[in-house]
N, C-alpha and C positions, 0 to 999 in steps of 0.2 A: 424543411423540420429545424425546433427552435431546440435546445437542450435545454430539462426540465432547472429548473428557476432556482435548484437545491442547489444545486454544481455549480451555478457564483455566489450562492451565499457561503457555504462552503473555501472553495479554492478563497474568494478575494478577501477571506478573515489568512488564507498560508501566506499568501505572498507575501515577496519582498525575506521571506524569511528565510536564516540557514540552513543547509541540509549538511549534518554531521554522522558518527557511527553509519555509512553508509554501510553492510555487512550482507555478503550472499547468507545462507543461510539452510537448510535441506534443503535438498536436489533444489530447482529452483531456483528457490524463495526464492525472495534481496526484501529487505528492510532500510528503513530511512530515515532520519531520527530528523524531526527540524523542532525550532521553538527553544526554550527552557531547557536546561540536561534535567530531570528529578529523578528520585532511587523508588525503584519498585520492591524490593521487600518482601516474599513469599516465606513467611513462619513455617516454620517444618509444621508438622500431620503424621496422625500415625495412618499406616493403612487401615486395610483391612482386611479381616483375617480370610488366612488363602491369597492374601499374597505374594509377590516372591520373594526371594530377598535380594535383588536386582531396586525393583521397586518401593519398601521400604527402609533400604539406604539411602533413593533417593528424597523419599517425602522425608525420610528424617531432619536432611539436611534445610538449612537453611539457602537462602539464594538471594541475591541482590543483584540487579541489573542495575544499570544507566537508559535513561528513555525520555526521549525529549517529550515536550507540552504535546507533540503533534506526533507522528508513528504513521510512515508509511509504511503499505507489508501490502509489496509486491506476491503475490502468492501462485494460483495455477493458471499461469498462461504464459505463454512466448516472451519474450521481449531483449531490447532491442539500446543502447546508448550510441549514441554520433555526436561528436563533436567536429566544427570545423567540414564538415557535412562527410567525413570520414567513419565508417566503423570502429567504435574505438572498442567493445568490448557487445557479447551477449544473455542467456541466457544456456549456453551448449556444454560450459565448460568449467570446474574452476579456477585457469588461470582467467579466462573469458569473462568471467561474472567477477572474478578480484579489478583488474582491467577497469573497468566500467565502475565500478564500486568505489575508489578512487579517484578519474576523471570525475564523477555527480559530485563527490566531497568538498566541504567550501563553497559552493555554491548557490546561489538567492535562488528561487523559482521563483517564476513573472506570470509564466502563461502555462496555460491548460486548455486544450479542447478535447470534446469524446463525439466518437459516433456510432448511432445505436444501429445505424443500419449493418455494420460487421462490426462491431463493440471494440473500438480500436479507443485507446487511450496516448495521449500526447501528451506531455510533460513539458512545460520549457525552465530554460535555469538560463540566471542572466552573464556567465560566461560564457555561455556558446554550446553550449550541451543539450542535449534532451536522449528524452528515455524515452519507446514509440513500446505500448505491453497491446497482444491480438491473444484473441484466444487460441488454445492450442484444441476446444470438445465446441461442443454445442450450449453444456452449459451448466460449467465453474465458476466459483467465485473467480472475479481474476484479479483485484484487489483490495486491502479496505484501509479506509482515510480513519486515523485516533484521532477523534480532537480533545481540547483543553477540558470538553465539553460532557466528557464521558459519552459522546455520541460516536456512529459510525459511521463510515459513505462505506458504500460497497459495490459495487460493479460487475455484476457476470454475461457471460459470456450473451444469452439468448437478448440482447437488449435493456434489459430491466435493473435496478436498480435494489436499495434496500436503505431507508437511514434509522436509526434507533440508536436507544440507551443500550450501551456494548457491555452493559453487565448483567443484560435481559435475553432471553432467550430467545434467539429470531420467529418471528413471524412467518411460517408461508405464504402468507396472504396479507404481507406488507409489503413487494416485490413492484417496482414502480417502472413504467415503460420511461427510457433517460429520456426521450424525444418528443418533441407536447410541438404542435402551433404546428409552423406550417414556414418558417426564415432560420435559416442557420444562423448561427452564432457560436462564437467562442468567447469562453470566462477570460 
């Protein structure tokens, strides 16, 4: 089977970009930034009536974050980072997640492959690191890649993907099979 052409299109534009701002997030989340840094500013908002004091305080403040033109969010999946054949870190503990993030930081993305059969992804980097993802259930969204065009490529555990504008509600019927045709390829 051949990977859907959208993967070649999207990753073809990302290859060679420097990975920076790699950080563990909530639970096992991992975020990676690529491309030029951009400021993401969320202005203060008045909370709806009945909101808790914590929610009112959070919404009343302005937040400023630095993001990349490209933002990869490793989401609801298990993941591991390898370098020189040795596992550097994984999604199991904050310490192992930090080691993985430190390994990936400063490397350039040069390779990507996706398997629909077992819904595993592999991201290869120029200094030898490899980030591998695999599902921990049968339906979750495993990762999301946000592009400068405001589109997002999303891969699910069931071997399907979505590719649409990130600022619009996700279409429930917009999921497509990752693999098409009959010849295996790598992006």
